[in-house]
N, C-alpha and C positions, 0 to 999 in steps of 0.2 A: 261719543258724548258723555261727559262726566256725570256720574250718578251722585245726586245730592243726598246727604244724610238727613234723616228726619230731625226736626227741631227738637232741642232738649226741652224738658218740662220746666216751666217757670215756677217761681215760688207761689204766686196766686193760684196757678192751676193745680199744683201739688196740694194746696190746702183743700181743694174739693175732693181729691183722692183720700186725704186723711179724714175728712168729714164722712165720706161714704163708708170707710172702714169703721169708724166710730159708731155710726148709726147701725151698721150691719151687726155689730156686736150686741147692741141692745135688742135688735129684732130677733136674733137667734135665741136669746134667753126667754123672751116673751113667747115665742112660738114653741120652744121646748117645754115651757111650763104648761102651755095649752095642750100639748100632747099628753102630758102626765095627768092633767086635771080632767081631760075628756076620756081617760081610760084607754088611750091609743098607744101606750108604750110598747105593746106587743102586736100592734096592727101589722107590722112587718117583722116577722120573727127571724128573718135572715138578714145578713149584711154582707156586702153592699147591696145585693139584690133584695127584693122584698119577700118573696116566698118561692122556694124551690126553683131558683134561677130565673124567676120571672120578675120583671120590673115592678109590676103592681099585682098583688095577689087576687084581688076581687074588687067589686064596686062597694064594699063595705065602708062606712064612714070612718071607722078606726084606721083602716088601711090607707085611705086617702089622706087623713090628717097626718099620720106618721110619714107617709111618702112625701107629702107637701113640706114637712119639716126638713126632710132630707134634701129636697130641691132648694130650700132656703140655705141649707148648709153648703151645697155646691156653689150657689151664687156668692155666698160669703167667701169661700175659698178663692173664687175668681177675683173678687174685689180686693181681697187682701194681697193676692199675688200681684195684681196690677199695681197696687200701692207700693209694694216693695220694689218692683221694677221702676216705677216712677221716681222713687227715692234714689235709686242708682243712676237714673238718667236725668236727674235734676241739674239745672244749669250750674248752680253752685252747690255741689254735693256736700251735705252736712252729715257728719258721723251720727249725731243724735237721731236724725230722722231715719237713717238706714238701720240703726240698731233697734229702734222702737218698732218699725215696720217689720223687721226681721223677727223680733219677739212675737209679734202677732202671727206671723206665718208658722212659727214653731208651736205657738199656743193653739192655733186652729187645728194643726195636724194632731197634736196631743189630744185635743178635745174630740176629734173625729175617731181616733183610736179608742178613746175612753167610751165614746158613744157605742162603738161596736161591742165592747166588753159588756156594757150595760144590757144590750140586746141579748147577747149569748149567755149572760148570767141570769136571764129572766128577771131583770129589774132589781138586781141586788141593791138594797138601800144604801149601803156604804158607797158603792160606785155611783149611784144616782146623786148622792150628796156631793161627792167629789166632783162630779160632772158640773154641777151648778157652781161650786166654788171656783173651779177653773174658768168657767165662762164669765163669772163676775170679775175675776182678776183680769181677763182680757178686755172687759169694759173699761177698767181703770187704765190699762195700757193704751186703749184706743182714745180715751179722753186726753191722756198725756200727749199722744201723737198729734191729735188735733190742735192742742194748745201750742206745742212746739212748732207746728206748721205756720202759726200766725205770728210768732215772736222770734226774735233773734237770739240764738244760743251759740255757744262756742267761744273760742279765743277772741278777746277784744270786745265782746258783746256786753252791754250794760246789764248788771244784775245787782241792783241795790236792795239790800234787805230792809224791808219796811219797819220791822220790829223784831229783834232777835228773840225776845221773850215769847211773843206770840207765835213765832215760827217754830220754836221748840215745842210749844203746846200743840200746835197744829200737827206736827209729826207724831207726837205722842198719842193723839186721838185715834191713830190707826189701831192701836192695841185694843181698846174697848170695842172698836168697830168690828174687828176680826172676831172677838169673843161673841159679839152680838150676832154676826152672820153664822158662825159655826153652831151656836145654840139654836138659831132659827132653822138651819138645815136639819139639825137633830130632831127638832119638833116636827118638821114636815115629814121626816123619815119614819116617825112613829105614829103619824096620823093616818087617816083613812084613804088618802089619795095616793095609792101606790103606783098608779099608772096603768094597771090592767083593767079590763072590763069584765062584766059578768060572763061566765062560761069559759074564761081563760084560766090558765094556771094561776093560783093565788100567789101574788108576789109577797116576799118576806117583808117584815117591818123591823125596825130597830128594836132591840130587846129591852125596852123600858116603856112605862106608861106615858100616854100622850099628856096627861095632866101634869106629871112630874116634869117632862121636858118643857111644857109650856110655862110652868112656874119658874124654872131656871132661866128660860129665855126672857120672861117678863122682868126678872131681876137684872139681867144684862141690859135690857131696854131702859129700865129706870136709871141705871148707872150711866148709860150713854147720854140720855136726855139731860140728866142732872149736870153732867160735865159740859155739855154743849150750852145749856142755859147759863151756867157759871161763866163759861168763856164769853158768851154774849154780853153779860153784865160787865165783865172786866174790860172788854174791848170798847164798849159804848161809853164807859166812864173814863176812858183814857183819851189821848189825842191821836189814836191810831188812824191811819188813812181810811178814806171812805171805802176802797175796795175790800178791806178786811171786815169792816162793819157790815157791808152788804153780803159778803160771803158767809159770815157766821149767822146772820139773820136768816139766810136761805136754809142753812143747816137746821136751825131751830124749827122753822116752818115744816120742813120735810119730816123731821124726827117726830114732831107732834102729830102730824097727819098719819104717819106710818104707825105710831102707837095706837091711834084711834081705830085705824083699820084692823090692826092685829087683835085688839080687844074685842071689836065687833065680830070679827070672823070666828073667834073662839066661842063667844057667847051665843052665836047663831049656828054653831055646829059646822063650821068650815064650809060655807057655800063656795062653789068653785069660782064664781066671778070675783068674790072678795079675796080669795087666795091668789088669783091672778093679779089683782090690784095690789096685793101685798108684795108680790114679786116685783112688780113695776116700781113699788116704793123703795125696795132695797137697792134696785138699780139706780134710782134717783139719788138715794143717800150716798152710794158709792161715788157717783159723779160729783155730787156736791162737796164731799170731803176732798176729792181730788182737786177740784177747782179752788177750794179754800187753801189748800197747800201750795198750789202754784202761784196764787195771788200774794204769797208772802214776799215775793221778789218783784220789784218793778223792772220791766224790760221794755225795750223798744220794739215796735211792730215790724214785721217783715214788710219790706217795700211792696206796695200794691195790694196789701190785704186789708187796708182800712175800709170801713163800710161806706164812708162818704167823705167828701173833702173836708167837712166840718170836723171829722175825727182827728185831723192833723193838729188841731189846737187843744185836743184833750190829752191829758197826761197819760202815758202808757200804763196799762193795767197789768 
């Protein structure tokens, strides 16, 4: 009796794999921030085990939080791995989906190795900052993968530039955003939330004052917000398509909310819940900037990924 091979992954099904990968990247950043803010960074002083070849060292809350974050990481690795295999097993294999999901695999492996170095270095602030930056980069890649899974890319696919001038500006916005994020991690690295708890080895902090780092970060934030607001005014006074207007408007809202959270947390001496909210804000800002960039080109939807039959009469976003 002939053995039938399993059905290949369809485009609509792969979109769900891509969405799961994208969301898992967001979750790992938020849970990682929670580990640091609760002082659980050394809850499991060993890696990959928790304490002296044991899976969990004790019933302490810090150990449970850190171990819980490791379980999230394992789940993330499984999801990313399945997404990569789904890209290879897709009915119409697309090089862009294989490459993006492959980058996620490499990024997650690098992030896991970096996480181990963070543990063994007793929360070295430079490695902790690099850990966050790499995780944030993986969020951007995850957002790109999810977008690519919904639209047609490759040879013969439609890719109409909506406005060459605004597309160049959208790409240039990555420069002040990177400056904003780097100065933000430097501020966090010099602040009080090192990731260790009372009674543990005191973790090092970056060698400059919190007030100085916050001042530089605030200047970067003012620059970024000014550029985004200027871009909003330019786009809304032009005949730019609606997707560009909606994308830049979202960027302005997120930027202003993030600035308000940042100022409030500094003035209130960095309460943990506000710092966590600020981390969520920078993730939202990275996603918003990514979406604004991909909206610069009008593309056709991947067959079967439209939300409803009515979407067929809506121009491709």
